[in-house]
Every structure is written in structure tokens, then in C-alpha cells.
C-alpha positions as CSV (number, residue, x, y, z in Angstrom):
1,X,-38.6,-39.1,15.1
2,X,-35.9,-41.6,15.7
3,X,-34.5,-41.1,12.2
4,X,-34.4,-37.3,12.8
5,X,-32.7,-37.7,16.1
6,X,-30.2,-40.1,14.6
7,X,-29.5,-37.6,11.8
8,X,-28.9,-34.8,14.4
9,X,-26.5,-37.0,16.4
10,X,-24.7,-38.0,13.2
11,X,-24.4,-34.3,12.2
12,X,-22.9,-33.5,15.6
13,X,-20.4,-36.3,15.3
14,X,-19.2,-34.9,12.0
15,X,-18.9,-31.4,13.6
16,X,-17.2,-32.7,16.7
17,X,-13.6,-32.9,15.3
18,X,-13.8,-29.4,13.9
19,X,-15.3,-28.1,17.2
20,X,-12.6,-29.7,19.2
21,X,-10.0,-28.3,16.9
22,X,-11.4,-24.7,17.3
23,X,-11.7,-25.1,21.0
24,X,-8.2,-26.4,21.6
25,X,-6.1,-24.8,18.9
26,X,-8.0,-21.4,18.6
27,X,-10.3,-20.6,21.4
28,X,-8.1,-21.6,24.4
29,X,-4.9,-19.8,23.3
30,X,-7.0,-16.7,22.4
31,X,-8.7,-16.6,25.8
32,X,-5.4,-17.3,27.6
33,X,-3.7,-14.5,25.7
34,X,-6.5,-12.1,26.6
35,X,-6.1,-13.0,30.3
36,X,-2.3,-12.7,30.0
37,X,-2.6,-9.2,28.6
38,X,-3.9,-8.0,32.0
39,X,-0.9,-9.3,33.9
40,X,2.8,-8.3,34.2
41,X,3.9,-11.8,33.1
42,X,7.6,-12.0,32.3
43,X,10.5,-14.3,33.2
44,X,10.0,-13.6,36.9
45,X,8.2,-16.3,38.8
46,X,5.5,-14.1,40.4
47,X,2.8,-12.8,38.0
48,X,0.6,-10.0,39.2
49,X,-2.7,-8.7,37.9
50,X,-2.2,-5.1,36.5
51,X,-5.5,-4.4,34.8
52,X,-5.4,-2.1,31.8
53,X,-1.8,-1.0,32.5
54,X,-0.4,-2.9,29.4
55,X,-2.9,-1.3,27.1
56,X,-2.2,2.2,28.6
57,X,1.5,1.6,27.8
58,X,0.7,0.8,24.2
59,X,-1.2,4.1,23.7
60,X,1.4,6.1,25.7
61,X,4.3,4.9,23.6
62,X,5.3,5.1,19.9
63,X,3.1,2.2,19.1
64,X,0.7,4.5,17.3
65,X,3.5,5.0,14.6
66,X,3.8,1.2,14.4
67,X,0.0,0.9,13.8
68,X,0.1,3.5,11.0
69,X,3.1,1.9,9.4
70,X,1.4,-1.5,9.5
71,X,-1.7,-0.2,7.8
72,X,0.4,1.6,5.1
73,X,2.6,-1.5,4.5
74,X,-0.5,-3.7,4.3
75,X,-2.4,-1.3,2.0
76,X,0.3,-0.9,-0.7
77,X,1.3,-4.6,-0.6
78,X,-2.3,-5.8,-1.1
79,X,-3.0,-3.1,-3.7
80,X,0.0,-4.1,-5.8
81,X,-0.8,-7.8,-5.5
82,X,-4.4,-7.2,-6.7
83,X,-3.3,-5.0,-9.6
84,X,-0.6,-7.3,-10.8
85,X,-2.7,-10.4,-10.0
86,X,-5.6,-9.1,-12.0
87,X,-3.4,-8.2,-15.0
88,X,-1.7,-11.6,-14.8
89,X,-4.9,-13.6,-14.6
90,X,-6.3,-11.7,-17.6
91,X,-3.1,-12.3,-19.5
92,X,-3.1,-16.0,-18.7
93,X,-6.7,-16.3,-19.8
94,X,-6.1,-14.6,-23.1
95,X,-4.2,-16.0,-26.1
96,X,-1.8,-13.1,-26.4
97,X,2.0,-12.9,-26.8
98,X,3.8,-13.1,-23.4
99,X,1.3,-15.4,-21.7
100,X,3.8,-18.3,-21.5
101,X,6.6,-16.0,-20.2
102,X,4.3,-14.6,-17.5
103,X,3.2,-18.1,-16.5
104,X,6.9,-19.1,-16.1
105,X,7.7,-16.0,-14.1
106,X,4.7,-16.7,-11.8
107,X,6.0,-20.1,-10.6
108,X,9.3,-19.3,-8.8
109,X,7.7,-17.8,-5.7
110,X,5.8,-21.1,-5.3
111,X,8.7,-23.4,-6.2
112,X,11.3,-21.7,-4.1
113,X,10.8,-22.1,-0.3
114,X,9.8,-18.8,1.2
115,X,12.8,-18.4,3.5
116,X,15.2,-19.1,0.6
117,X,13.3,-16.6,-1.6
118,X,13.6,-13.9,1.0
119,X,17.3,-14.5,1.5
120,X,17.7,-14.2,-2.3
121,X,16.0,-10.8,-2.2
122,X,18.2,-9.8,0.7
123,X,21.2,-10.7,-1.4
124,X,19.9,-8.7,-4.4
125,X,19.2,-5.6,-2.2
126,X,22.8,-5.7,-0.9
127,X,24.8,-2.6,-1.9
128,X,28.2,-4.2,-2.3
129,X,27.4,-7.4,-4.3
130,X,23.7,-7.2,-4.9
131,X,22.4,-7.6,-8.4
132,X,20.0,-4.6,-8.3
133,X,22.7,-2.1,-7.2
134,X,25.1,-3.6,-9.8
135,X,22.6,-3.1,-12.6
136,X,21.8,0.5,-11.6
137,X,25.5,1.3,-11.6
138,X,26.1,-0.4,-14.9
139,X,23.4,1.6,-16.6
140,X,24.7,4.8,-15.0
141,X,21.6,5.4,-13.0
142,X,23.5,5.8,-9.7
143,X,27.1,6.8,-9.0
144,X,27.9,4.2,-6.3
145,X,26.6,1.2,-4.4
146,X,23.0,1.5,-3.2
147,X,22.3,-0.4,0.0
148,X,18.5,-0.6,-0.1
149,X,18.0,-2.1,3.3
150,X,20.3,0.5,5.0
151,X,17.8,3.4,4.6
152,X,14.4,3.7,6.1
153,X,12.4,4.6,3.0
154,X,14.1,2.2,0.6
155,X,14.0,-0.7,3.1
156,X,10.3,-0.1,3.6
157,X,9.5,-0.4,-0.1
158,X,11.9,-3.2,-0.5
159,X,10.0,-5.3,2.0
160,X,6.7,-4.4,0.2
161,X,8.2,-5.5,-3.1
162,X,9.3,-8.8,-1.7
163,X,5.9,-9.5,-0.1
164,X,4.3,-8.7,-3.5
165,X,6.6,-11.1,-5.3
166,X,5.7,-13.9,-2.9
167,X,1.9,-13.2,-2.9
168,X,1.2,-12.5,-6.6
169,X,1.0,-16.1,-7.7
170,X,-1.8,-17.0,-5.3
171,X,-3.8,-13.9,-6.3
172,X,-3.2,-14.6,-10.0
173,X,-4.3,-18.2,-9.9
174,X,-7.3,-17.4,-7.7
175,X,-8.5,-14.7,-10.0
176,X,-7.7,-16.8,-13.1
177,X,-10.1,-19.5,-11.8
178,X,-12.7,-16.8,-11.2
179,X,-12.3,-15.5,-14.7
180,X,-12.6,-18.9,-16.3
181,X,-15.9,-19.4,-14.3
182,X,-17.5,-16.5,-16.2
183,X,-19.9,-17.8,-18.9
184,X,-18.2,-17.5,-22.3
185,X,-21.6,-16.7,-23.8
186,X,-21.5,-13.2,-22.4
187,X,-18.2,-12.4,-24.1
188,X,-19.3,-14.0,-27.4
189,X,-22.5,-11.9,-27.4
190,X,-20.5,-8.7,-26.7
191,X,-18.0,-9.7,-29.4
192,X,-20.8,-10.2,-31.9
193,X,-22.1,-6.8,-31.1
194,X,-18.7,-5.3,-31.9
195,X,-17.4,-4.8,-28.4
196,X,-13.6,-4.5,-28.2
197,X,-11.4,-6.5,-25.8
198,X,-11.0,-3.7,-23.3
199,X,-14.7,-2.9,-23.3
200,X,-15.6,-6.5,-22.6
201,X,-13.1,-6.6,-19.8
202,X,-14.5,-3.3,-18.2
203,X,-18.2,-4.1,-18.7
204,X,-18.3,-7.9,-18.3
205,X,-15.2,-9.5,-16.7
206,X,-14.4,-6.8,-14.1
207,X,-17.9,-6.5,-12.6
208,X,-18.3,-10.3,-12.4
209,X,-14.8,-10.5,-10.9
210,X,-15.5,-8.1,-8.0
211,X,-16.8,-10.8,-5.5
212,X,-13.6,-12.9,-6.1
213,X,-11.4,-9.8,-5.8
214,X,-13.0,-8.8,-2.5
215,X,-12.5,-12.3,-1.1
216,X,-8.9,-12.5,-2.4
217,X,-8.2,-9.0,-1.0
218,X,-9.5,-10.1,2.4
219,X,-7.4,-13.2,2.5
220,X,-4.3,-11.3,1.3
221,X,-4.9,-8.5,3.8
222,X,-5.0,-11.0,6.7
223,X,-1.9,-12.8,5.5
224,X,0.0,-9.5,4.9
225,X,-1.1,-7.9,8.2
226,X,0.3,-11.0,10.0
227,X,3.4,-11.3,7.8
228,X,6.5,-11.8,10.0
229,X,9.2,-13.7,8.1
230,X,9.6,-11.3,5.2
231,X,10.4,-8.3,7.4
232,X,12.3,-10.2,10.0
233,X,14.7,-12.0,7.6
234,X,15.3,-8.8,5.6
235,X,15.6,-6.1,8.2
236,X,14.4,-7.4,11.6
237,X,12.3,-4.2,11.8
238,X,15.2,-1.8,11.1
239,X,16.8,0.4,10.2
240,X,15.7,2.5,13.3
241,X,12.3,0.8,13.4
242,X,11.2,2.0,9.9
243,X,10.0,-1.4,8.9
244,X,8.7,-2.5,12.3
245,X,5.0,-3.5,12.0
246,X,2.7,-4.6,14.7
247,X,3.6,-8.3,14.5
248,X,7.3,-7.5,14.6
249,X,6.8,-5.2,17.6
250,X,4.8,-7.8,19.3
251,X,7.5,-10.4,18.8
252,X,10.2,-8.0,20.0
253,X,8.2,-7.2,23.1
254,X,7.1,-10.6,24.1
255,X,10.0,-12.8,23.0
256,X,12.9,-10.4,22.6
257,X,12.3,-8.4,25.8
258,X,10.4,-11.2,27.7
259,X,7.5,-8.9,28.5
260,X,4.8,-11.5,27.9
261,X,2.0,-9.4,29.4
262,X,2.7,-6.4,27.2
263,X,3.2,-8.6,24.2
264,X,-0.1,-10.3,24.8
265,X,-1.8,-6.9,24.9
266,X,-0.3,-6.1,21.5
267,X,-1.5,-9.5,20.2
268,X,-5.0,-8.8,21.4
269,X,-5.0,-5.5,19.5
270,X,-3.9,-7.2,16.3
271,X,-6.8,-9.7,16.8
272,X,-9.2,-6.8,17.2
273,X,-8.1,-5.1,14.0
274,X,-8.4,-8.4,12.1
275,X,-11.8,-9.0,13.5
276,X,-13.0,-5.6,12.3
277,X,-11.6,-6.4,8.8
278,X,-13.5,-9.7,8.8
279,X,-16.7,-8.0,10.0
280,X,-16.4,-5.4,7.2
281,X,-15.8,-8.2,4.7
282,X,-18.9,-10.2,5.7
283,X,-21.0,-7.1,5.5
284,X,-19.8,-6.3,2.0
285,X,-20.2,-9.9,0.8
286,X,-23.6,-10.0,2.3
287,X,-24.7,-6.9,0.4
288,X,-23.3,-8.2,-2.8
289,X,-25.2,-11.5,-2.4
290,X,-28.4,-9.6,-1.9
291,X,-28.1,-7.3,-4.9
292,X,-29.3,-9.9,-7.5
293,X,-32.4,-10.5,-5.4
294,X,-33.3,-6.9,-5.6
């Protein structure tokens, strides 16, 4: 009995640092933000309790367009990351021409600091001296300079492309590790039976890669949904708000306009969306883990 009690105490001692970290770094700010969202907190000294007013302002404003834009931005960014990352992981795991080149091209987003990489893309998107506009003019595809960040549609897709460039290396290496964990006996047996490379990928690699792809999609979704620096450095949410996502709008409201209560309400809404994503992820992974037992 004493040994069991000592083991329990030892286990709690091991969990205590993590519990304190969660309580101080995560739980307290989350609760404080939730309480702040029901006030009219700003730069003024007196803070009043206003109830659901801040949430009503959200749904009575153009914030619905911001929510839709955030989901669209996140969807296409994660989709392109997963497609390119899956292709890259398969290429790096196969002895085919171009593997070394792709491996080299995968590293710069990790080697270059993120802010510098984003500034580099901002320079390339410039219409007057940017490399992309210059190449398009040189090949006769456009008649004049193209300022990608000056127009809503092109700026929106430019931020997505930049986010994909930054996120692809992590997706590629994660899926590469998952592919290399697949038993080689399965591929050898299929190859002996005359199965081609594409057939082996479709019938063996891809089904066994699904759990890793779901996990990576979830991690990438959370990171992309909360992405701030890419859009802020490139466009600051412009032009005319066409690249303003929920996190950008929250920053502009809370920090730019000093409306801390309204900004906190937006932050709570972001937390709710991400909690729903995590809940769906755990449900899917739970079902996948139960399938073999059936």
C-alpha cells in the first residue's frame, strides 16, 4: 500500500510542472480573455460589464465576411500543403530523378527566418522591381508591371502561396517519416505480384498514410488559421480588407483600435472554432483506431 501511494505521489510530482504550465500559461489567460469579452475594456480607466454586446457587434458587422474569408484561406492553404507535401514525401522516398533537387528546394523555408522569407516574397510580388512581374513581362505574358499585392484577388492568392511555401517542408518531412515507417514487405509482396508503382502507392502507401495525413492536416489547419505574420507583413489585411482574416481583424480591433473587449470577443470566437476542429479531429482519429479491432 505504501509503495502504491509513493508511486501515485511520484506520478503527481512528474505531472505538476506540466499542470502548472497549463494553469498559468494557458488556462488563466483563456479565462481572463473570456471575462474581458463581456466588458467594454479600452484605454479608458473605467471598465463596465456590457454582457453580450461585444458578441452582438460581431454578428451585426462585416465580421461574417471575415470568417468566410478565413475558412477559404485556410482550406486552400492546407490543401496545397498536403498535396505538395505528399508528392514531395513520395519523391524523397523513391530513387527517381529530381529527388535531390526537390530536397534542396525544400530546405530554404526552414533555413531562412520566416520574417525575412516573407519580406523576400513581398519584394518578388512588387510590380515595379519584383522578379515575378519582370519574368512575366520578359516572356510576353503581360503588357506591363503587375503589382500582385495591390489587387484583392491576386493579393489573397499571393498570401496563400507564401504560406504554402513556408509550410510545405514540415508537411513533407512528417509524411516522409510516416512513409518510411510502412513495412517494406508489403511493397515487396505487391511488386512480386506484378503491381506497378502507382498501384502500390494507391493501394498500400496512401491508405496507410491516411492517419498521418489527418494528423498533419489538423496541425497545419491550426497553424494556418492562427497565421498572423504572413498576411501582416505582406498586406496588413489589405487592400480594402480582402486579405483580412479573423486573427488580423482581432489584432486591428484590440491593438490597433484599443477596443480590448471587442477584441477579446473575437479571440474567444477563434478559440471556439479551433476547439470544434480539435473535437472533430479526435472523433476521426478515434474511429480510425477502432477500425482494425472490428
